[in-house]
Gaussian input, Z-matrix of N, CA and C with variables (Angstrom, degrees):
# hf/3-21g

backbone

0 1
 N
 C     1     B1
 C     2     B2     1     A1
 N     3     B3     2     A2     1     D1
 C     4     B4     3     A3     2     D2
 C     5     B5     4     A4     3     D3
 N     6     B6     5     A5     4     D4
 C     7     B7     6     A6     5     D5
 C     8     B8     7     A7     6     D6
 N     9     B9     8     A8     7     D7
 C    10    B10     9     A9     8     D8
 C    11    B11    10    A10     9     D9
 N    12    B12    11    A11    10    D10
 C    13    B13    12    A12    11    D11
 C    14    B14    13    A13    12    D12
 N    15    B15    14    A14    13    D13
 C    16    B16    15    A15    14    D14
 C    17    B17    16    A16    15    D15
 N    18    B18    17    A17    16    D16
 C    19    B19    18    A18    17    D17
 C    20    B20    19    A19    18    D18
 N    21    B21    20    A20    19    D19
 C    22    B22    21    A21    20    D20
 C    23    B23    22    A22    21    D21
 N    24    B24    23    A23    22    D22
 C    25    B25    24    A24    23    D23
 C    26    B26    25    A25    24    D24
 N    27    B27    26    A26    25    D25
 C    28    B28    27    A27    26    D26
 C    29    B29    28    A28    27    D27
 N    30    B30    29    A29    28    D28
 C    31    B31    30    A30    29    D29
 C    32    B32    31    A31    30    D30
 N    33    B33    32    A32    31    D31
 C    34    B34    33    A33    32    D32
 C    35    B35    34    A34    33    D33
 N    36    B36    35    A35    34    D34
 C    37    B37    36    A36    35    D35
 C    38    B38    37    A37    36    D36
 N    39    B39    38    A38    37    D37
 C    40    B40    39    A39    38    D38
 C    41    B41    40    A40    39    D39
 N    42    B42    41    A41    40    D40
 C    43    B43    42    A42    41    D41
 C    44    B44    43    A43    42    D42
 N    45    B45    44    A44    43    D43
 C    46    B46    45    A45    44    D44
 C    47    B47    46    A46    45    D45
 N    48    B48    47    A47    46    D46
 C    49    B49    48    A48    47    D47
 C    50    B50    49    A49    48    D48
 N    51    B51    50    A50    49    D49
 C    52    B52    51    A51    50    D50
 C    53    B53    52    A52    51    D51
 N    54    B54    53    A53    52    D52
 C    55    B55    54    A54    53    D53
 C    56    B56    55    A55    54    D54
 N    57    B57    56    A56    55    D55
 C    58    B58    57    A57    56    D56
 C    59    B59    58    A58    57    D57
 N    60    B60    59    A59    58    D58
 C    61    B61    60    A60    59    D59
 C    62    B62    61    A61    60    D60
 N    63    B63    62    A62    61    D61
 C    64    B64    63    A63    62    D62
 C    65    B65    64    A64    63    D63
 N    66    B66    65    A65    64    D64
 C    67    B67    66    A66    65    D65
 C    68    B68    67    A67    66    D66
 N    69    B69    68    A68    67    D67
 C    70    B70    69    A69    68    D68
 C    71    B71    70    A70    69    D69
 N    72    B72    71    A71    70    D70
 C    73    B73    72    A72    71    D71
 C    74    B74    73    A73    72    D72
 N    75    B75    74    A74    73    D73
 C    76    B76    75    A75    74    D74
 C    77    B77    76    A76    75    D75
 N    78    B78    77    A77    76    D76
 C    79    B79    78    A78    77    D77
 C    80    B80    79    A79    78    D78
 N    81    B81    80    A80    79    D79
 C    82    B82    81    A81    80    D80
 C    83    B83    82    A82    81    D81
 N    84    B84    83    A83    82    D82
 C    85    B85    84    A84    83    D83
 C    86    B86    85    A85    84    D84
 N    87    B87    86    A86    85    D85
 C    88    B88    87    A87    86    D86
 C    89    B89    88    A88    87    D87
 N    90    B90    89    A89    88    D88
 C    91    B91    90    A90    89    D89
 C    92    B92    91    A91    90    D90
 N    93    B93    92    A92    91    D91
 C    94    B94    93    A93    92    D92
 C    95    B95    94    A94    93    D93
 N    96    B96    95    A95    94    D94
 C    97    B97    96    A96    95    D95
 C    98    B98    97    A97    96    D96
 N    99    B99    98    A98    97    D97
 C   100   B100    99    A99    98    D98
 C   101   B101   100   A100    99    D99
 N   102   B102   101   A101   100   D100
 C   103   B103   102   A102   101   D101
 C   104   B104   103   A103   102   D102
 N   105   B105   104   A104   103   D103
 C   106   B106   105   A105   104   D104
 C   107   B107   106   A106   105   D105
 N   108   B108   107   A107   106   D106
 C   109   B109   108   A108   107   D107
 C   110   B110   109   A109   108   D108
 N   111   B111   110   A110   109   D109
 C   112   B112   111   A111   110   D110
 C   113   B113   112   A112   111   D111
 N   114   B114   113   A113   112   D112
 C   115   B115   114   A114   113   D113
 C   116   B116   115   A115   114   D114
 N   117   B117   116   A116   115   D115
 C   118   B118   117   A117   116   D116
 C   119   B119   118   A118   117   D117
 N   120   B120   119   A119   118   D118
 C   121   B121   120   A120   119   D119
 C   122   B122   121   A121   120   D120
 N   123   B123   122   A122   121   D121
 C   124   B124   123   A123   122   D122
 C   125   B125   124   A124   123   D123
 N   126   B126   125   A125   124   D124
 C   127   B127   126   A126   125   D125
 C   128   B128   127   A127   126   D126
 N   129   B129   128   A128   127   D127
 C   130   B130   129   A129   128   D128
 C   131   B131   130   A130   129   D129
 N   132   B132   131   A131   130   D130
 C   133   B133   132   A132   131   D131
 C   134   B134   133   A133   132   D132
 N   135   B135   134   A134   133   D133
 C   136   B136   135   A135   134   D134
 C   137   B137   136   A136   135   D135
 N   138   B138   137   A137   136   D136
 C   139   B139   138   A138   137   D137
 C   140   B140   139   A139   138   D138
 N   141   B141   140   A140   139   D139
 C   142   B142   141   A141   140   D140
 C   143   B143   142   A142   141   D141
 N   144   B144   143   A143   142   D142
 C   145   B145   144   A144   143   D143
 C   146   B146   145   A145   144   D144
 N   147   B147   146   A146   145   D145
 C   148   B148   147   A147   146   D146
 C   149   B149   148   A148   147   D147
 N   150   B150   149   A149   148   D148
 C   151   B151   150   A150   149   D149
 C   152   B152   151   A151   150   D150
 N   153   B153   152   A152   151   D151
 C   154   B154   153   A153   152   D152
 C   155   B155   154   A154   153   D153
 N   156   B156   155   A155   154   D154
 C   157   B157   156   A156   155   D155
 C   158   B158   157   A157   156   D156
 N   159   B159   158   A158   157   D157
 C   160   B160   159   A159   158   D158
 C   161   B161   160   A160   159   D159
 N   162   B162   161   A161   160   D160
 C   163   B163   162   A162   161   D161
 C   164   B164   163   A163   162   D162
 N   165   B165   164   A164   163   D163
 C   166   B166   165   A165   164   D164
 C   167   B167   166   A166   165   D165
 N   168   B168   167   A167   166   D166
 C   169   B169   168   A168   167   D167
 C   170   B170   169   A169   168   D168
 N   171   B171   170   A170   169   D169
 C   172   B172   171   A171   170   D170
 C   173   B173   172   A172   171   D171
 N   174   B174   173   A173   172   D172
 C   175   B175   174   A174   173   D173
 C   176   B176   175   A175   174   D174
 N   177   B177   176   A176   175   D175
 C   178   B178   177   A177   176   D176
 C   179   B179   178   A178   177   D177
 N   180   B180   179   A179   178   D178
 C   181   B181   180   A180   179   D179
 C   182   B182   181   A181   180   D180
 N   183   B183   182   A182   181   D181
 C   184   B184   183   A183   182   D182
 C   185   B185   184   A184   183   D183
 N   186   B186   185   A185   184   D184
 C   187   B187   186   A186   185   D185
 C   188   B188   187   A187   186   D186
 N   189   B189   188   A188   187   D187
 C   190   B190   189   A189   188   D188
 C   191   B191   190   A190   189   D189
 N   192   B192   191   A191   190   D190
 C   193   B193   192   A192   191   D191
 C   194   B194   193   A193   192   D192
 N   195   B195   194   A194   193   D193
 C   196   B196   195   A195   194   D194
 C   197   B197   196   A196   195   D195
 N   198   B198   197   A197   196   D196
 C   199   B199   198   A198   197   D197
 C   200   B200   199   A199   198   D198
 N   201   B201   200   A200   199   D199
 C   202   B202   201   A201   200   D200
 C   203   B203   202   A202   201   D201
 N   204   B204   203   A203   202   D202
 C   205   B205   204   A204   203   D203
 C   206   B206   205   A205   204   D204
 N   207   B207   206   A206   205   D205
 C   208   B208   207   A207   206   D206
 C   209   B209   208   A208   207   D207
 N   210   B210   209   A209   208   D208
 C   211   B211   210   A210   209   D209
 C   212   B212   211   A211   210   D210
 N   213   B213   212   A212   211   D211
 C   214   B214   213   A213   212   D212
 C   215   B215   214   A214   213   D213
 N   216   B216   215   A215   214   D214
 C   217   B217   216   A216   215   D215
 C   218   B218   217   A217   216   D216
 N   219   B219   218   A218   217   D217
 C   220   B220   219   A219   218   D218
 C   221   B221   220   A220   219   D219
 N   222   B222   221   A221   220   D220
 C   223   B223   222   A222   221   D221
 C   224   B224   223   A223   222   D222
 N   225   B225   224   A224   223   D223
 C   226   B226   225   A225   224   D224
 C   227   B227   226   A226   225   D225
 N   228   B228   227   A227   226   D226
 C   229   B229   228   A228   227   D227
 C   230   B230   229   A229   228   D228
 N   231   B231   230   A230   229   D229
 C   232   B232   231   A231   230   D230
 C   233   B233   232   A232   231   D231
 N   234   B234   233   A233   232   D232
 C   235   B235   234   A234   233   D233
 C   236   B236   235   A235   234   D234
 N   237   B237   236   A236   235   D235
 C   238   B238   237   A237   236   D236
 C   239   B239   238   A238   237   D237
 N   240   B240   239   A239   238   D238
 C   241   B241   240   A240   239   D239
 C   242   B242   241   A241   240   D240
 N   243   B243   242   A242   241   D241
 C   244   B244   243   A243   242   D242
 C   245   B245   244   A244   243   D243
 N   246   B246   245   A245   244   D244
 C   247   B247   246   A246   245   D245
 C   248   B248   247   A247   246   D246
 N   249   B249   248   A248   247   D247
 C   250   B250   249   A249   248   D248
 C   251   B251   250   A250   249   D249
 N   252   B252   251   A251   250   D250
 C   253   B253   252   A252   251   D251
 C   254   B254   253   A253   252   D252
 N   255   B255   254   A254   253   D253
 C   256   B256   255   A255   254   D254
 C   257   B257   256   A256   255   D255
 N   258   B258   257   A257   256   D256
 C   259   B259   258   A258   257   D257
 C   260   B260   259   A259   258   D258
 N   261   B261   260   A260   259   D259
 C   262   B262   261   A261   260   D260
 C   263   B263   262   A262   261   D261
 N   264   B264   263   A263   262   D262
 C   265   B265   264   A264   263   D263
 C   266   B266   265   A265   264   D264
 N   267   B267   266   A266   265   D265
 C   268   B268   267   A267   266   D266
 C   269   B269   268   A268   267   D267
 N   270   B270   269   A269   268   D268
 C   271   B271   270   A270   269   D269
 C   272   B272   271   A271   270   D270
 N   273   B273   272   A272   271   D271
 C   274   B274   273   A273   272   D272
 C   275   B275   274   A274   273   D273
 N   276   B276   275   A275   274   D274
 C   277   B277   276   A276   275   D275
 C   278   B278   277   A277   276   D276
 N   279   B279   278   A278   277   D277
 C   280   B280   279   A279   278   D278
 C   281   B281   280   A280   279   D279
 N   282   B282   281   A281   280   D280
 C   283   B283   282   A282   281   D281
 C   284   B284   283   A283   282   D282
 N   285   B285   284   A284   283   D283
 C   286   B286   285   A285   284   D284
 C   287   B287   286   A286   285   D285
 N   288   B288   287   A287   286   D286
 C   289   B289   288   A288   287   D287
 C   290   B290   289   A289   288   D288
 N   291   B291   290   A290   289   D289
 C   292   B292   291   A291   290   D290
 C   293   B293   292   A292   291   D291
 N   294   B294   293   A293   292   D292
 C   295   B295   294   A294   293   D293
 C   296   B296   295   A295   294   D294
 N   297   B297   296   A296   295   D295
 C   298   B298   297   A297   296   D296
 C   299   B299   298   A298   297   D297
 N   300   B300   299   A299   298   D298
 C   301   B301   300   A300   299   D299
 C   302   B302   301   A301   300   D300
 N   303   B303   302   A302   301   D301
 C   304   B304   303   A303   302   D302
 C   305   B305   304   A304   303   D303

   B1=1.4455
   B2=1.5434
   B3=1.2765
   B4=1.4267
   B5=1.5179
   B6=1.2968
   B7=1.4826
   B8=1.5156
   B9=1.2593
   B10=1.4832
   B11=1.5076
   B12=1.3354
   B13=1.4673
   B14=1.5918
   B15=1.2714
   B16=1.5250
   B17=1.5340
   B18=1.2708
   B19=1.4646
   B20=1.5046
   B21=1.2458
   B22=1.4886
   B23=1.5618
   B24=1.3145
   B25=1.4718
   B26=1.6265
   B27=1.2612
   B28=1.5237
   B29=1.5203
   B30=1.3595
   B31=1.4158
   B32=1.4770
   B33=1.2761
   B34=1.4377
   B35=1.5518
   B36=1.3199
   B37=1.5064
   B38=1.5277
   B39=1.3172
   B40=1.4350
   B41=1.4564
   B42=1.3654
   B43=1.4377
   B44=1.5281
   B45=1.2823
   B46=1.4965
   B47=1.4827
   B48=1.2330
   B49=1.4780
   B50=1.5496
   B51=1.2765
   B52=1.4780
   B53=1.4863
   B54=1.3319
   B55=1.5259
   B56=1.5157
   B57=1.2570
   B58=1.5459
   B59=1.4869
   B60=1.2705
   B61=1.4682
   B62=1.5259
   B63=1.3261
   B64=1.4507
   B65=1.5929
   B66=1.2537
   B67=1.3689
   B68=1.5198
   B69=1.2870
   B70=1.5005
   B71=1.5823
   B72=1.2008
   B73=1.4915
   B74=1.4626
   B75=1.3568
   B76=1.4914
   B77=1.5213
   B78=1.3211
   B79=1.5477
   B80=1.5608
   B81=1.2779
   B82=1.5241
   B83=1.5454
   B84=1.3184
   B85=1.5056
   B86=1.5540
   B87=1.3607
   B88=1.3862
   B89=1.5197
   B90=1.3472
   B91=1.4434
   B92=1.5175
   B93=1.3113
   B94=1.4562
   B95=1.5329
   B96=1.4213
   B97=1.4503
   B98=1.5873
   B99=1.3158
   B100=1.5009
   B101=1.5254
   B102=1.3264
   B103=1.5405
   B104=1.5279
   B105=1.2800
   B106=1.4411
   B107=1.4751
   B108=1.3516
   B109=1.4477
   B110=1.5340
   B111=1.3229
   B112=1.5459
   B113=1.5590
   B114=1.2968
   B115=1.4607
   B116=1.6094
   B117=1.2503
   B118=1.4017
   B119=1.5262
   B120=1.3217
   B121=1.4805
   B122=1.4550
   B123=1.2860
   B124=1.4482
   B125=1.4980
   B126=1.3602
   B127=1.4684
   B128=1.4324
   B129=1.4546
   B130=1.4653
   B131=1.5734
   B132=1.2236
   B133=1.4870
   B134=1.5213
   B135=1.3958
   B136=1.4364
   B137=1.5495
   B138=1.2045
   B139=1.4932
   B140=1.5324
   B141=1.3183
   B142=1.4796
   B143=1.5142
   B144=1.3243
   B145=1.4220
   B146=1.5540
   B147=1.3066
   B148=1.5006
   B149=1.5141
   B150=1.3255
   B151=1.4956
   B152=1.4837
   B153=1.3635
   B154=1.4752
   B155=1.4873
   B156=1.3379
   B157=1.4874
   B158=1.5703
   B159=1.3551
   B160=1.5079
   B161=1.5877
   B162=1.3308
   B163=1.4468
   B164=1.5227
   B165=1.4093
   B166=1.3962
   B167=1.5517
   B168=1.3257
   B169=1.5338
   B170=1.4837
   B171=1.3299
   B172=1.4519
   B173=1.5162
   B174=1.2982
   B175=1.4405
   B176=1.4942
   B177=1.4055
   B178=1.3932
   B179=1.5350
   B180=1.2888
   B181=1.4501
   B182=1.6297
   B183=1.2430
   B184=1.4720
   B185=1.5201
   B186=1.3430
   B187=1.4445
   B188=1.5017
   B189=1.3534
   B190=1.4346
   B191=1.5631
   B192=1.3473
   B193=1.3687
   B194=1.4920
   B195=1.3064
   B196=1.4822
   B197=1.5659
   B198=1.3366
   B199=1.4136
   B200=1.4976
   B201=1.3001
   B202=1.4486
   B203=1.5280
   B204=1.4689
   B205=1.3566
   B206=1.5552
   B207=1.3364
   B208=1.4418
   B209=1.5457
   B210=1.3181
   B211=1.4509
   B212=1.5369
   B213=1.3308
   B214=1.3924
   B215=1.6092
   B216=1.3159
   B217=1.4760
   B218=1.5438
   B219=1.2398
   B220=1.5140
   B221=1.5874
   B222=1.2433
   B223=1.4526
   B224=1.5966
   B225=1.3150
   B226=1.5464
   B227=1.4921
   B228=1.3201
   B229=1.4967
   B230=1.5728
   B231=1.3658
   B232=1.5344
   B233=1.5274
   B234=1.3235
   B235=1.4088
   B236=1.5462
   B237=1.2836
   B238=1.4870
   B239=1.5094
   B240=1.3711
   B241=1.3738
   B242=1.6075
   B243=1.2558
   B244=1.5314
   B245=1.5566
   B246=1.2442
   B247=1.4758
   B248=1.4892
   B249=1.3499
   B250=1.4869
   B251=1.5337
   B252=1.3322
   B253=1.3754
   B254=1.5756
   B255=1.2804
   B256=1.4596
   B257=1.5507
   B258=1.3152
   B259=1.4346
   B260=1.4658
   B261=1.3282
   B262=1.4343
   B263=1.4628
   B264=1.3522
   B265=1.4804
   B266=1.5574
   B267=1.2815
   B268=1.4166
   B269=1.4849
   B270=1.3333
   B271=1.3886
   B272=1.5035
   B273=1.2672
   B274=1.4754
   B275=1.5131
   B276=1.3177
   B277=1.4511
   B278=1.4687
   B279=1.1922
   B280=1.3909
   B281=1.5107
   B282=1.2972
   B283=1.4307
   B284=1.5279
   B285=1.3388
   B286=1.4536
   B287=1.4264
   B288=1.3625
   B289=1.5691
   B290=1.5391
   B291=1.2055
   B292=1.4829
   B293=1.4664
   B294=1.3425
   B295=1.5481
   B296=1.5297
   B297=1.3798
   B298=1.4521
   B299=1.6108
   B300=1.2863
   B301=1.4745
   B302=1.5707
   B303=1.2725
   B304=1.4542
   B305=1.5136
   A1=109.58
   A2=113.32
   A3=119.38
   A4=112.31
   A5=121.55
   A6=119.74
   A7=111.05
   A8=121.32
   A9=124.52
   A10=109.79
   A11=116.23
   A12=122.04
   A13=111.41
   A14=115.92
   A15=119.39
   A16=111.66
   A17=117.70
   A18=121.47
   A19=113.54
   A20=117.86
   A21=123.92
   A22=105.85
   A23=116.03
   A24=118.30
   A25=115.25
   A26=111.97
   A27=117.20
   A28=105.30
   A29=118.84
   A30=123.07
   A31=110.28
   A32=118.97
   A33=124.19
   A34=111.03
   A35=114.19
   A36=120.81
   A37=105.27
   A38=110.93
   A39=117.80
   A40=113.96
   A41=116.59
   A42=123.59
   A43=110.26
   A44=116.02
   A45=121.51
   A46=113.55
   A47=114.64
   A48=121.33
   A49=106.62
   A50=116.47
   A51=121.00
   A52=115.02
   A53=115.35
   A54=121.40
   A55=110.09
   A56=119.34
   A57=120.84
   A58=111.21
   A59=114.59
   A60=124.31
   A61=109.60
   A62=119.38
   A63=118.93
   A64=114.84
   A65=120.41
   A66=126.00
   A67=112.42
   A68=117.29
   A69=118.08
   A70=111.90
   A71=123.34
   A72=119.90
   A73=115.00
   A74=116.56
   A75=118.79
   A76=111.89
   A77=114.90
   A78=116.05
   A79=109.16
   A80=117.72
   A81=118.76
   A82=109.82
   A83=117.34
   A84=123.02
   A85=104.59
   A86=122.59
   A87=123.14
   A88=111.55
   A89=118.25
   A90=118.13
   A91=111.16
   A92=121.87
   A93=124.22
   A94=108.48
   A95=113.79
   A96=117.50
   A97=109.67
   A98=114.36
   A99=117.17
   A100=110.50
   A101=118.31
   A102=118.57
   A103=107.89
   A104=120.12
   A105=120.99
   A106=110.85
   A107=117.66
   A108=121.53
   A109=111.23
   A110=115.25
   A111=121.55
   A112=108.92
   A113=117.60
   A114=120.28
   A115=110.94
   A116=116.45
   A117=119.81
   A118=117.42
   A119=113.94
   A120=125.67
   A121=116.37
   A122=116.99
   A123=120.30
   A124=110.13
   A125=117.84
   A126=118.57
   A127=104.44
   A128=115.11
   A129=118.77
   A130=103.47
   A131=116.62
   A132=122.96
   A133=106.66
   A134=117.83
   A135=123.62
   A136=115.62
   A137=111.74
   A138=115.53
   A139=115.79
   A140=115.16
   A141=119.93
   A142=116.31
   A143=121.89
   A144=123.75
   A145=110.91
   A146=113.22
   A147=118.57
   A148=114.66
   A149=123.90
   A150=123.63
   A151=113.34
   A152=116.01
   A153=120.45
   A154=115.65
   A155=113.50
   A156=120.02
   A157=113.62
   A158=110.77
   A159=111.14
   A160=111.91
   A161=115.83
   A162=115.02
   A163=107.93
   A164=115.46
   A165=123.30
   A166=111.59
   A167=108.63
   A168=113.56
   A169=112.33
   A170=118.61
   A171=121.09
   A172=108.18
   A173=120.30
   A174=123.78
   A175=109.64
   A176=117.65
   A177=120.21
   A178=111.19
   A179=115.92
   A180=121.48
   A181=107.92
   A182=113.68
   A183=111.87
   A184=117.12
   A185=114.87
   A186=119.42
   A187=115.34
   A188=119.80
   A189=121.98
   A190=111.50
   A191=120.80
   A192=118.98
   A193=118.47
   A194=116.13
   A195=121.96
   A196=112.54
   A197=116.29
   A198=123.75
   A199=115.40
   A200=118.20
   A201=122.91
   A202=102.78
   A203=113.27
   A204=116.40
   A205=120.13
   A206=114.60
   A207=116.66
   A208=111.03
   A209=118.10
   A210=121.18
   A211=106.58
   A212=114.70
   A213=119.88
   A214=108.67
   A215=116.57
   A216=119.24
   A217=111.41
   A218=115.62
   A219=116.94
   A220=107.60
   A221=112.65
   A222=115.79
   A223=107.28
   A224=112.49
   A225=119.70
   A226=109.15
   A227=115.91
   A228=122.24
   A229=103.99
   A230=106.64
   A231=115.27
   A232=101.48
   A233=115.39
   A234=123.36
   A235=109.18
   A236=119.15
   A237=124.10
   A238=109.60
   A239=113.76
   A240=117.60
   A241=106.81
   A242=112.19
   A243=118.95
   A244=105.90
   A245=120.38
   A246=123.55
   A247=108.76
   A248=113.86
   A249=122.24
   A250=109.30
   A251=118.10
   A252=120.23
   A253=111.63
   A254=117.83
   A255=121.57
   A256=108.37
   A257=115.22
   A258=122.61
   A259=107.68
   A260=120.06
   A261=121.37
   A262=116.06
   A263=116.33
   A264=121.10
   A265=108.14
   A266=117.40
   A267=119.04
   A268=114.57
   A269=121.88
   A270=123.41
   A271=112.80
   A272=118.20
   A273=120.88
   A274=109.80
   A275=116.48
   A276=123.65
   A277=112.53
   A278=121.02
   A279=123.40
   A280=108.71
   A281=120.61
   A282=124.51
   A283=110.72
   A284=115.17
   A285=123.07
   A286=117.75
   A287=113.43
   A288=120.93
   A289=109.97
   A290=122.48
   A291=123.06
   A292=111.94
   A293=115.12
   A294=121.87
   A295=102.55
   A296=118.20
   A297=124.74
   A298=112.10
   A299=117.14
   A300=121.78
   A301=109.19
   A302=121.25
   A303=122.02
   A304=113.85
   D1=136.74
   D2=169.97
   D3=-77.68
   D4=112.66
   D5=-175.81
   D6=-79.90
   D7=-7.09
   D8=-179.76
   D9=-88.54
   D10=-54.42
   D11=-174.48
   D12=-108.03
   D13=2.65
   D14=178.46
   D15=57.76
   D16=33.45
   D17=-178.42
   D18=53.46
   D19=37.12
   D20=-179.46
   D21=-70.99
   D22=139.94
   D23=177.55
   D24=-72.98
   D25=-18.99
   D26=-175.38
   D27=-139.09
   D28=129.14
   D29=165.52
   D30=-130.55
   D31=132.53
   D32=176.17
   D33=-115.91
   D34=140.88
   D35=-176.78
   D36=-113.46
   D37=121.71
   D38=171.44
   D39=-110.09
   D40=121.93
   D41=-175.68
   D42=-142.87
   D43=165.61
   D44=-177.13
   D45=-118.04
   D46=164.12
   D47=176.54
   D48=-90.12
   D49=-179.43
   D50=175.59
   D51=-72.60
   D52=-8.44
   D53=-175.31
   D54=-107.73
   D55=2.21
   D56=177.22
   D57=-103.22
   D58=165.38
   D59=176.85
   D60=-74.45
   D61=135.15
   D62=-177.85
   D63=-55.38
   D64=-20.74
   D65=-178.42
   D66=-83.00
   D67=-15.40
   D68=-175.25
   D69=-63.00
   D70=-46.16
   D71=173.67
   D72=-55.03
   D73=-44.26
   D74=179.81
   D75=-61.30
   D76=-44.65
   D77=178.26
   D78=-62.40
   D79=-44.17
   D80=-178.64
   D81=-61.74
   D82=-41.26
   D83=-176.51
   D84=-66.68
   D85=-42.64
   D86=-178.32
   D87=-63.15
   D88=-41.31
   D89=176.39
   D90=-66.08
   D91=-31.58
   D92=-178.24
   D93=-70.27
   D94=-35.94
   D95=178.12
   D96=-64.61
   D97=-46.44
   D98=-179.31
   D99=-64.40
   D100=-34.89
   D101=175.69
   D102=-65.43
   D103=-43.12
   D104=-176.18
   D105=-67.01
   D106=-40.55
   D107=176.80
   D108=-61.78
   D109=-39.51
   D110=178.32
   D111=-61.04
   D112=-35.72
   D113=-178.01
   D114=-84.89
   D115=2.79
   D116=177.73
   D117=82.38
   D118=21.96
   D119=171.39
   D120=-93.34
   D121=148.77
   D122=171.99
   D123=-84.59
   D124=144.36
   D125=-175.02
   D126=-135.88
   D127=153.89
   D128=177.59
   D129=-150.45
   D130=132.69
   D131=-179.83
   D132=-95.79
   D133=121.21
   D134=175.69
   D135=-112.58
   D136=116.76
   D137=-178.61
   D138=-100.59
   D139=-11.51
   D140=178.39
   D141=-77.20
   D142=-11.58
   D143=178.75
   D144=-79.07
   D145=-38.11
   D146=-174.16
   D147=-51.43
   D148=-47.80
   D149=175.98
   D150=-57.20
   D151=-32.56
   D152=-178.18
   D153=-61.62
   D154=-31.58
   D155=-173.11
   D156=-105.72
   D157=18.35
   D158=-176.53
   D159=-113.60
   D160=-13.47
   D161=-175.54
   D162=-139.02
   D163=139.18
   D164=176.70
   D165=105.89
   D166=167.95
   D167=-176.29
   D168=-71.45
   D169=-38.95
   D170=178.88
   D171=-64.96
   D172=-36.42
   D173=-177.26
   D174=-67.44
   D175=-36.40
   D176=179.56
   D177=-71.07
   D178=-39.51
   D179=177.62
   D180=-64.79
   D181=-39.80
   D182=175.78
   D183=-65.62
   D184=-39.45
   D185=173.97
   D186=-66.10
   D187=-34.46
   D188=172.87
   D189=-72.31
   D190=-39.38
   D191=174.57
   D192=-62.05
   D193=-28.25
   D194=-175.70
   D195=-106.93
   D196=11.63
   D197=175.46
   D198=66.69
   D199=28.52
   D200=177.43
   D201=-87.29
   D202=110.28
   D203=-171.76
   D204=-71.08
   D205=-32.27
   D206=-174.93
   D207=-140.28
   D208=153.83
   D209=172.39
   D210=-76.78
   D211=146.01
   D212=-171.59
   D213=-131.69
   D214=153.56
   D215=175.92
   D216=-73.58
   D217=-38.40
   D218=-176.82
   D219=-118.73
   D220=149.81
   D221=176.79
   D222=-173.77
   D223=151.08
   D224=178.53
   D225=-142.42
   D226=145.42
   D227=166.40
   D228=-100.62
   D229=144.00
   D230=172.29
   D231=-125.02
   D232=126.43
   D233=176.96
   D234=-101.96
   D235=140.94
   D236=176.77
   D237=-126.27
   D238=148.83
   D239=178.32
   D240=-170.81
   D241=177.23
   D242=177.23
   D243=-89.60
   D244=125.15
   D245=-176.68
   D246=-72.01
   D247=140.51
   D248=179.14
   D249=-74.73
   D250=-33.17
   D251=-178.02
   D252=-111.31
   D253=147.28
   D254=173.25
   D255=-120.74
   D256=135.44
   D257=179.22
   D258=-99.58
   D259=127.54
   D260=176.94
   D261=-87.09
   D262=-23.60
   D263=-178.86
   D264=-149.07
   D265=140.94
   D266=175.15
   D267=-85.47
   D268=176.50
   D269=175.08
   D270=-75.00
   D271=130.93
   D272=-177.74
   D273=-91.88
   D274=121.63
   D275=-179.75
   D276=-134.00
   D277=149.81
   D278=174.08
   D279=-102.00
   D280=153.49
   D281=-176.48
   D282=-60.12
   D283=-36.87
   D284=179.39
   D285=-66.10
   D286=-26.02
   D287=-178.55
   D288=-76.89
   D289=-9.25
   D290=-178.90
   D291=-80.24
   D292=126.55
   D293=-173.87
   D294=-89.10
   D295=100.84
   D296=179.44
   D297=-79.15
   D298=-7.13
   D299=-175.55
   D300=-79.41
   D301=-19.09
   D302=-178.00
   D303=-59.92

């Protein structure tokens, strides 16, 4: 089992150039997650991979091999797959039952 991407059949990398707002990749990744969920796919946003492909010789070789043109400040991976479990019903809570003091 791949402990980084959890053997997901699809992983998308959202990153920005030096000219974009740092929040742009985050917004795009969020919309991709919503689209995947609407199609019945399971999604997970992974932020820990981005720093690994930004610094060092191996990171530069990885970026060149996969067509990532520039290093960026912000970036996220979103993995997609078919969920193993299906939930038939969510947890029912009332707004008043949430303990806000924690």
